RODO-469957 format. One record per atom (N, C-alpha, C): residue in one letter; x, y, z. Coordinates in pm, 1 decimal. Example, Ala and Ser with C-alpha at 12.3 -4.5 7.8 and 13.67 -1.06 7.14 Angstrom:
2
[atom A; [1319.0; -569.0; 780.0]]
[atom A; [1230.0; -450.0; 780.0]]
[atom A; [1320.0; -330.0; 780.0]]
[atom S; [1285.0; -225.0; 708.0]]
[atom S; [1367.0; -106.0; 714.0]]
[atom S; [1290.0; 3.0; 787.0]]
***
This chain:
103
[atom M; [-3336.8; -735.5; 1305.0]]
[atom M; [-3199.2; -781.1; 1297.2]]
[atom M; [-3194.3; -905.7; 1210.0]]
[atom D; [-3098.5; -911.3; 1118.5]]
[atom D; [-3085.1; -1028.3; 1033.3]]
[atom D; [-3004.7; -1137.8; 1104.7]]
[atom E; [-2986.3; -1250.4; 1037.5]]
[atom E; [-2920.5; -1365.2; 1101.1]]
[atom E; [-2775.9; -1334.2; 1137.2]]
[atom L; [-2702.7; -1265.4; 1049.0]]
[atom L; [-2563.3; -1230.7; 1078.4]]
[atom L; [-2555.1; -1143.4; 1203.5]]
[atom A; [-2638.1; -1042.3; 1209.8]]
[atom A; [-2638.5; -952.0; 1325.2]]
[atom A; [-2674.8; -1027.7; 1452.6]]
[atom D; [-2771.9; -1116.5; 1442.6]]
[atom D; [-2814.0; -1194.8; 1558.5]]
[atom D; [-2700.5; -1284.4; 1608.3]]
[atom R; [-2632.0; -1351.8; 1517.0]]
[atom R; [-2521.0; -1439.9; 1555.7]]
[atom R; [-2402.7; -1359.4; 1610.4]]
[atom L; [-2376.8; -1242.5; 1551.5]]
[atom L; [-2270.1; -1155.9; 1601.1]]
[atom L; [-2301.6; -1110.8; 1743.6]]
[atom C; [-2425.2; -1074.2; 1768.4]]
[atom C; [-2464.9; -1033.7; 1903.5]]
[atom C; [-2444.5; -1147.7; 2002.3]]
[atom G; [-2473.8; -1270.0; 1959.2]]
[atom G; [-2452.8; -1386.1; 2045.1]]
[atom G; [-2305.8; -1403.6; 2081.3]]
[atom L; [-2217.2; -1390.1; 1983.1]]
[atom L; [-2073.2; -1400.8; 2009.6]]
[atom L; [-2024.0; -1286.9; 2098.8]]
[atom L; [-2074.3; -1167.5; 2076.3]]
[atom L; [-2034.4; -1054.8; 2160.8]]
[atom L; [-2081.4; -1075.0; 2304.6]]
[atom G; [-2200.1; -1131.4; 2321.2]]
[atom G; [-2249.8; -1161.8; 2455.9]]
[atom G; [-2162.3; -1264.2; 2526.4]]
[atom L; [-2120.3; -1366.4; 2453.5]]
[atom L; [-2028.9; -1466.3; 2511.3]]
[atom L; [-1896.0; -1401.8; 2550.7]]
[atom A; [-1843.7; -1315.6; 2464.7]]
[atom A; [-1717.5; -1247.2; 2495.0]]
[atom A; [-1731.5; -1160.7; 2619.5]]
[atom R; [-1845.5; -1098.9; 2634.5]]
[atom R; [-1868.1; -1015.1; 2753.5]]
[atom R; [-1869.1; -1100.6; 2879.4]]
[atom R; [-1938.8; -1212.9; 2874.2]]
[atom R; [-1943.6; -1300.7; 2991.8]]
[atom R; [-1806.1; -1357.5; 3024.5]]
[atom A; [-1721.7; -1371.8; 2922.6]]
[atom A; [-1585.7; -1422.4; 2943.3]]
[atom A; [-1489.6; -1311.6; 2986.6]]
[atom G; [-1536.8; -1187.6; 2991.7]]
[atom G; [-1452.0; -1076.7; 3032.8]]
[atom G; [-1356.2; -1028.9; 2925.2]]
[atom K; [-1387.6; -1055.5; 2799.7]]
[atom K; [-1299.8; -1020.6; 2687.8]]
[atom K; [-1357.5; -911.1; 2599.6]]
[atom L; [-1456.1; -838.2; 2649.3]]
[atom L; [-1523.7; -736.5; 2569.5]]
[atom L; [-1515.6; -602.0; 2639.2]]
[atom A; [-1477.2; -499.9; 2565.8]]
[atom A; [-1481.8; -362.4; 2615.0]]
[atom A; [-1607.8; -298.5; 2557.5]]
[atom V; [-1686.1; -233.6; 2642.8]]
[atom V; [-1813.7; -175.0; 2602.2]]
[atom V; [-1808.0; -23.9; 2622.1]]
[atom G; [-1828.5; 50.3; 2514.1]]
[atom G; [-1826.3; 195.6; 2520.3]]
[atom G; [-1692.2; 252.5; 2476.5]]
[atom A; [-1693.3; 377.9; 2437.0]]
[atom A; [-1575.9; 441.7; 2377.9]]
[atom A; [-1455.9; 444.8; 2472.4]]
[atom S; [-1476.1; 477.2; 2598.0]]
[atom S; [-1363.9; 486.4; 2692.2]]
[atom S; [-1298.6; 351.0; 2714.3]]
[atom A; [-1379.5; 248.4; 2734.6]]
[atom A; [-1326.2; 113.5; 2758.2]]
[atom A; [-1254.2; 60.3; 2634.0]]
[atom V; [-1310.1; 87.5; 2517.4]]
[atom V; [-1246.4; 42.6; 2393.3]]
[atom V; [-1112.6; 114.2; 2374.6]]
[atom E; [-1109.4; 244.0; 2400.3]]
[atom E; [-984.7; 318.7; 2385.7]]
[atom E; [-877.2; 265.5; 2480.8]]
[atom R; [-915.6; 234.3; 2604.4]]
[atom R; [-819.2; 174.5; 2698.3]]
[atom R; [-765.6; 42.7; 2644.2]]
[atom M; [-854.3; -41.0; 2589.7]]
[atom M; [-812.3; -169.7; 2535.6]]
[atom M; [-714.1; -149.6; 2419.2]]
[atom V; [-742.6; -54.7; 2333.0]]
[atom V; [-655.6; -27.8; 2218.3]]
[atom V; [-517.6; 16.4; 2265.7]]
[atom H; [-513.5; 105.4; 2364.6]]
[atom H; [-386.3; 159.8; 2410.9]]
[atom H; [-309.3; 63.6; 2501.1]]
[atom Q; [-371.2; -44.4; 2543.6]]
[atom Q; [-301.4; -145.2; 2624.2]]
[atom Q; [-246.0; -257.0; 2536.5]]
[atom D; [-239.1; -232.9; 2406.8]]
[atom D; [-178.4; -326.4; 2311.6]]
[atom D; [-248.2; -461.7; 2304.3]]
[atom F; [-379.8; -462.9; 2313.3]]
[atom F; [-453.9; -587.7; 2299.4]]
[atom F; [-487.4; -620.0; 2154.2]]
[atom R; [-466.2; -527.1; 2060.5]]
[atom R; [-502.1; -544.4; 1919.2]]
[atom R; [-644.4; -598.9; 1903.2]]
[atom P; [-744.1; -526.7; 1947.4]]
[atom P; [-880.2; -579.1; 1943.4]]
[atom P; [-945.5; -572.2; 1806.1]]
[atom L; [-1052.1; -647.7; 1793.0]]
[atom L; [-1145.8; -632.1; 1682.5]]
[atom L; [-1249.0; -532.6; 1734.5]]
[atom V; [-1272.5; -427.9; 1659.4]]
[atom V; [-1363.0; -322.0; 1702.5]]
[atom V; [-1491.6; -329.7; 1620.6]]
[atom V; [-1605.1; -326.5; 1689.4]]
[atom V; [-1735.9; -323.1; 1624.5]]
[atom V; [-1793.8; -184.2; 1646.1]]
[atom V; [-1811.8; -112.4; 1536.0]]
[atom V; [-1866.6; 22.9; 1539.1]]
[atom V; [-2006.7; 17.1; 1479.9]]
[atom A; [-2100.3; 82.0; 1544.6]]
[atom A; [-2237.4; 85.5; 1493.4]]
[atom A; [-2239.7; 149.1; 1354.8]]
[atom S; [-2322.4; 94.4; 1267.7]]
[atom S; [-2331.2; 145.6; 1130.3]]
[atom S; [-2378.9; 290.2; 1125.0]]
[atom D; [-2448.2; 334.4; 1229.8]]
[atom D; [-2497.7; 471.7; 1234.2]]
[atom D; [-2418.9; 558.9; 1332.5]]
[atom A; [-2296.0; 518.8; 1364.2]]
[atom A; [-2211.0; 596.4; 1455.3]]
[atom A; [-2173.8; 729.0; 1390.8]]
[atom G; [-2146.3; 826.0; 1474.2]]
[atom G; [-2112.6; 959.0; 1425.8]]
[atom G; [-1974.2; 968.8; 1364.7]]
[atom T; [-1951.2; 1076.5; 1291.7]]
[atom T; [-1823.9; 1095.0; 1223.0]]
[atom T; [-1708.2; 1112.7; 1320.7]]
[atom S; [-1733.4; 1171.0; 1435.9]]
[atom S; [-1627.6; 1190.2; 1534.7]]
[atom S; [-1575.0; 1055.5; 1583.9]]
[atom L; [-1664.8; 965.1; 1617.6]]
[atom L; [-1623.7; 832.6; 1663.7]]
[atom L; [-1553.8; 755.7; 1552.3]]
[atom R; [-1606.9; 762.7; 1432.8]]
[atom R; [-1543.8; 694.5; 1319.0]]
[atom R; [-1402.7; 748.1; 1294.3]]
[atom G; [-1385.5; 879.9; 1306.6]]
[atom G; [-1253.8; 939.9; 1289.5]]
[atom G; [-1155.4; 891.7; 1395.5]]
[atom T; [-1203.0; 879.9; 1517.8]]
[atom T; [-1119.0; 828.9; 1625.9]]
[atom T; [-1074.4; 686.7; 1596.1]]
[atom V; [-1166.7; 601.9; 1553.0]]
[atom V; [-1133.9; 462.5; 1522.2]]
[atom V; [-1033.6; 455.2; 1407.5]]
[atom E; [-1049.1; 539.0; 1307.0]]
[atom E; [-956.6; 539.2; 1193.7]]
[atom E; [-814.7; 576.8; 1235.1]]
[atom R; [-800.5; 658.6; 1339.4]]
[atom R; [-668.1; 699.8; 1385.5]]
[atom R; [-597.9; 592.1; 1468.6]]
[atom W; [-674.0; 499.4; 1524.1]]
[atom W; [-612.3; 392.6; 1603.2]]
[atom W; [-534.8; 300.6; 1511.3]]
[atom E; [-414.8; 268.0; 1551.4]]
[atom E; [-331.5; 178.2; 1472.8]]
[atom E; [-333.3; 39.0; 1534.1]]
[atom D; [-297.2; -56.9; 1455.3]]
[atom D; [-275.5; -193.3; 1502.2]]
[atom D; [-402.4; -261.0; 1555.7]]
[atom L; [-514.7; -236.4; 1489.0]]
[atom L; [-636.4; -308.7; 1522.7]]
[atom L; [-640.5; -436.9; 1440.7]]
[atom R; [-700.3; -541.2; 1493.3]]
[atom R; [-712.6; -665.0; 1414.5]]
[atom R; [-811.8; -646.1; 1301.4]]
[atom A; [-921.1; -580.5; 1331.0]]
[atom A; [-1023.9; -556.0; 1229.6]]
[atom A; [-1123.3; -455.2; 1283.9]]
[atom V; [-1199.1; -395.3; 1192.8]]
[atom V; [-1309.4; -306.5; 1229.2]]
[atom V; [-1431.7; -352.6; 1152.3]]
[atom L; [-1538.4; -381.2; 1223.9]]
[atom L; [-1667.0; -413.0; 1161.0]]
[atom L; [-1757.7; -292.6; 1183.1]]
[atom D; [-1800.6; -230.5; 1075.7]]
[atom D; [-1882.6; -111.0; 1091.0]]
[atom D; [-2008.7; -113.3; 1004.6]]
[atom D; [-2045.5; -231.6; 958.8]]
[atom D; [-2160.9; -237.6; 868.8]]
[atom D; [-2262.4; -345.3; 907.2]]
[atom V; [-2253.8; -397.7; 1029.5]]
[atom V; [-2341.2; -509.3; 1066.9]]
[atom V; [-2448.8; -467.7; 1166.4]]
[atom L; [-2410.0; -396.8; 1271.2]]
[atom L; [-2503.3; -361.6; 1378.5]]
[atom L; [-2525.4; -211.3; 1386.2]]
[atom T; [-2645.1; -172.8; 1426.0]]
[atom T; [-2674.4; -31.9; 1451.3]]
[atom T; [-2650.1; -3.1; 1599.4]]
[atom S; [-2649.4; 123.5; 1635.1]]
[atom S; [-2632.2; 159.5; 1776.2]]
[atom S; [-2750.4; 108.4; 1858.0]]
[atom E; [-2866.7; 102.7; 1797.6]]
[atom E; [-2984.6; 49.9; 1866.6]]
[atom E; [-2966.7; -100.1; 1895.6]]
[atom D; [-2912.3; -174.8; 1799.1]]
[atom D; [-2885.6; -318.1; 1819.9]]
[atom D; [-2788.6; -338.7; 1935.7]]
[atom L; [-2677.0; -265.5; 1932.9]]
[atom L; [-2576.6; -278.7; 2038.5]]
[atom L; [-2634.1; -241.5; 2175.4]]
[atom A; [-2707.9; -132.2; 2180.4]]
[atom A; [-2765.7; -88.0; 2306.9]]
[atom A; [-2862.7; -192.1; 2362.3]]
[atom R; [-2943.7; -248.8; 2277.6]]
[atom R; [-3041.1; -348.5; 2321.9]]
[atom R; [-2971.5; -473.8; 2375.2]]
[atom V; [-2868.8; -519.9; 2306.5]]
[atom V; [-2798.6; -641.4; 2346.8]]
[atom V; [-2731.0; -624.3; 2482.2]]
[atom F; [-2675.3; -506.2; 2507.8]]
[atom F; [-2599.3; -485.5; 2629.9]]
[atom F; [-2672.9; -404.9; 2736.2]]
[atom G; [-2802.4; -385.5; 2716.0]]
[atom G; [-2884.2; -321.0; 2817.5]]
[atom G; [-2847.8; -175.9; 2843.4]]
[atom R; [-2811.3; -106.9; 2739.4]]
[atom R; [-2774.3; 33.7; 2750.9]]
[atom R; [-2877.7; 118.9; 2678.7]]
[atom E; [-2877.2; 247.1; 2712.3]]
[atom E; [-2964.8; 339.2; 2641.0]]
[atom E; [-2905.4; 375.3; 2505.4]]
[atom K; [-2772.1; 397.4; 2503.2]]
[atom K; [-2701.0; 428.9; 2380.0]]
[atom K; [-2569.3; 352.9; 2381.6]]
[atom L; [-2530.6; 297.7; 2267.8]]
[atom L; [-2402.0; 229.5; 2257.0]]
[atom L; [-2363.1; 223.3; 2109.7]]
[atom A; [-2242.8; 271.6; 2078.4]]
[atom A; [-2201.1; 276.4; 1939.0]]
[atom A; [-2073.0; 198.9; 1911.7]]
[atom I; [-2004.0; 150.0; 2017.2]]
[atom I; [-1876.3; 82.4; 1993.1]]
[atom I; [-1847.3; -20.1; 2102.4]]
[atom V; [-1797.0; -135.3; 2059.5]]
[atom V; [-1746.8; -238.3; 2149.8]]
[atom V; [-1620.5; -296.2; 2086.1]]
[atom A; [-1540.9; -366.3; 2165.9]]
[atom A; [-1419.2; -427.4; 2112.1]]
[atom A; [-1393.7; -560.6; 2181.7]]
[atom V; [-1341.8; -655.6; 2106.6]]
[atom V; [-1311.6; -789.8; 2155.7]]
[atom V; [-1160.7; -810.4; 2149.2]]
[atom S; [-1102.8; -859.4; 2259.6]]
[atom S; [-957.9; -877.7; 2263.9]]
[atom S; [-913.4; -1022.5; 2247.6]]
[atom D; [-998.6; -1117.0; 2275.2]]
[atom D; [-960.1; -1257.7; 2273.8]]
[atom D; [-944.3; -1309.8; 2130.6]]
[atom P; [-829.4; -1370.7; 2098.5]]
[atom P; [-806.3; -1419.7; 1961.7]]
[atom P; [-910.2; -1522.5; 1915.4]]
[atom G; [-958.2; -1605.8; 2003.9]]
[atom G; [-1059.4; -1704.6; 1966.7]]
[atom G; [-1190.7; -1640.1; 1925.9]]
[atom F; [-1235.6; -1542.0; 2003.3]]
[atom F; [-1357.8; -1470.5; 1967.7]]
[atom F; [-1338.1; -1390.6; 1838.9]]
[atom V; [-1220.3; -1330.7; 1823.7]]
[atom V; [-1192.4; -1254.4; 1702.0]]
[atom V; [-1201.4; -1345.3; 1579.6]]
[atom R; [-1137.7; -1463.5; 1586.5]]
[atom R; [-1144.4; -1558.1; 1474.6]]
[atom R; [-1289.1; -1597.4; 1445.3]]
[atom G; [-1366.3; -1624.5; 1550.3]]
[atom G; [-1506.8; -1663.0; 1531.4]]
[atom G; [-1588.2; -1554.0; 1465.1]]
[atom I; [-1567.1; -1431.0; 1506.0]]
[atom I; [-1640.6; -1318.5; 1447.6]]
[atom I; [-1600.1; -1296.5; 1302.3]]
[atom L; [-1470.6; -1302.9; 1273.5]]
[atom L; [-1425.3; -1285.2; 1135.9]]
[atom L; [-1475.1; -1397.7; 1045.3]]
[atom K; [-1477.1; -1519.0; 1096.9]]
[atom K; [-1528.9; -1631.6; 1019.6]]
[atom K; [-1677.7; -1613.2; 990.9]]
[atom L; [-1750.9; -1568.7; 1092.6]]
[atom L; [-1893.8; -1543.0; 1075.3]]
[atom L; [-1916.2; -1436.6; 967.3]]
[atom K; [-1835.9; -1331.8; 968.9]]
[atom K; [-1847.8; -1223.7; 870.5]]
[atom K; [-1816.1; -1274.7; 729.2]]
[atom E; [-1714.8; -1361.9; 716.4]]
[atom E; [-1679.7; -1419.1; 586.7]]
[atom E; [-1793.6; -1500.9; 528.2]]
[atom Q; [-1863.9; -1574.1; 612.4]]
[atom Q; [-1970.3; -1662.4; 567.6]]
[atom Q; [-2093.2; -1586.0; 521.7]]
[atom A; [-2103.2; -1461.3; 559.8]]
[atom A; [-2221.8; -1381.5; 525.0]]
[atom A; [-2219.2; -1337.8; 380.0]]
***
């Protein structure tokens, strides 16, 4: 994992501890449909079906799909497989977008 991926994982971990992170496709979809306008992080190696679903969602703040692999996400969150997470908190979203800009 490079420095950007490592720092992104750190921010996602903080968001999870703060209760502002949806982990997994079902939780992310619920967050999207509850009008939270999340930032969605999709694994770079996610399947076409999941990518198509994300593309159909409207009113997302941003989608990051080129930083973390599904293996990175799974390792960070203690899962066997994980391809998508979403952050709803505006402060975390700003921090993640700023981190991405600096890369």
